[in-house]
N, C-alpha and C positions, 0 to 999 in steps of 0.2 A: 504494499500500500505505500503509496507516495502522495504528498501533500504539494500541491500547486498553488502558489499565490499568485497574482494577478493585480497590478492595480494601476489605474487611468484616471483621467480626469473624470469620466464620464461614470465612470463606476463610484467616484468620490460622491458627484451630485446625487446619483440614484441612492449613495450609503445614505446621505443627508435625508432623502424623502423617505426613506424606508425609516430611518431612525425617528424623524418626527413623527410618522403613520404609527409606530411601534409604540412610542412614547405616549401617545395620546391613546391610543387602545389601552397601555398598561393603567392609564389613570382612569379610564372608564371603566375597566375592570376592577380596580381596586374599590371606585365608589359604589359598585355594585355589589362586591362583596361586603363592604362596609354597611351598607345598607340593608343587606342580607343576615348581618349578624348585631344590628343596633340594640335590638331588644335582647341580648344575650349581655352585653354588656349591662342594661339595666338588672338584670337576674343577679348578676355578680356584683352590683352595686359600686361599680367603677366607671370611670368615664370612657369613651373610647381613645382618648390620648394616653392613656395611662402605660406606666413602663410593663416590661414584662414581667419585674420582681412583684409589682404591685398586684399584678391580673392573677399571678400564681398565689401571692400571700391570701387575695380575698376568697381563691377559690378554695384554699386549704382550710381557711375559717370558717366558711361555710360546708363545707364537706363533712369537718368535723361537729360542726351544731346539728347537722340536720340526719347524719348517717344513722341508720335504723339501729344499730347495736350500739350507738352511745349512752351514756348514762345521764344524759343533759333531758331536759325537759321538752327541748325542742323537736326530738328525734322525729324524723318525718320522711318515710319512704319516696314519696312522690316529689316532695320540693329537692330531697337529695337526686335523684333522678334529675329533675329540672336542672340542677345547679351543675350537675357532671354533663348533661348535653350543652349547655350553653358552654362551658368550657372549652369542650371537645370543638364546637362548630367554630369559637373564635380561633383555635388552634390552626384548624383546618384552613380558614380565611386568611390567618397569617402566612400559611404554606403556600397557599396558591398565589398571592400575591408577589411572594418571592420566587417561585418557579416561573411566574409569567415574565416577571420582569428580567430573569436570567435567560429566557427564552427570548424575549427582544434584545438584549444583548449580543445573544449569537448570530441574530438574524442580521442584526447591524454590523457584525464583525464578518460574516459571511457576504454581505451587501458589499461592503468598504472594500474589501481584499480578496475577492472572488475565489475563494477556498474551494478547491474541488478535491476530491479522493480520487 
């Protein structure tokens, strides 16, 4: 397998257009994903702009509070499942945003340098 890299002015112009389209698509996908998990942040009682540590801390405190086997008076299997589902959905949303962003970077690299296998 050989890697051939070609670069020309027209390839560079095409790359800029592809990168602009890719970034626009990434921002749109990110906003759609954020809208679909907005209620999940409310379930965990954190803002959508919270850090990963804040998200994890909120999740752990609620899981301990609502776990059916906990000795707290707040034990509730339904609420526990809701918290668990909300946290998983947020993690999947973060993963999808990162994966889509990396995909757009790969497309821009291929478009800019004309990489072929």
